[in-house]
N, C-alpha and C positions, 0 to 999 in steps of 0.2 A: 266861292267856287260854284258855278252853276251845275245843275244835274248832268248836263251833257258833257261837261269837262271833267267830271269825277271819273276815277278809274272804274272799270266795269264792276269790280267786286264791291264797290261802295254804293252802287246805284240801288235804290229801293223803290218799290211801288206798293202802295197800300190799297187793298181791296176789301170790301165787306163780304165775307162769306158766311155770315151768321145763319143764313137760310139753308145752307148746304153743309155746314160744319159737321153735324151729326152723321150725315150720309157719308161724308169723306172719312170720318173716323172709323166707321164700321164697314167700309167698303170691302175690306179684305179681313180674313180671320187669322192670318199667320202671325206669329209672335213678332217678327221683324216689323210688320206694319204697325202693330200696337205700340211698339217702342219708339217709333219715329215721331218727331214733333210734327204738329199740324202743318207748319210751313214747308217741311220737307215732303210731306204727303202731297201737298198741293203742287209743289215743283215736279214731283215724279209724275203725277197725273197730267200736268201740262206737257211735259216732255214726251210722254207716251202718246198723247193725242197728236202732237206735232209730228212725231215720227209716222204715225198712222196716216195722217194727211199727206205727208211727203211720199209715202209708199203708194198711196192711191193715185196721186198725181203722176208719179213715175210710171205706174202700170197703165194708166189711161193714155199716156203719151207714146206708148209703144205700139 
């Protein structure tokens, strides 16, 4: 089964974040952030940034 044919929840992408891992891990000081796995922290940061970009694009389009 090719990557495109896999169900969405089975698709994976590998990236090297070794140069920013420490910064991601210590970005926030709350207990919740410390307890999250690194993969979830990355996902949260990506989603937050995507939302920010969409919001900026929407406000510029008005």
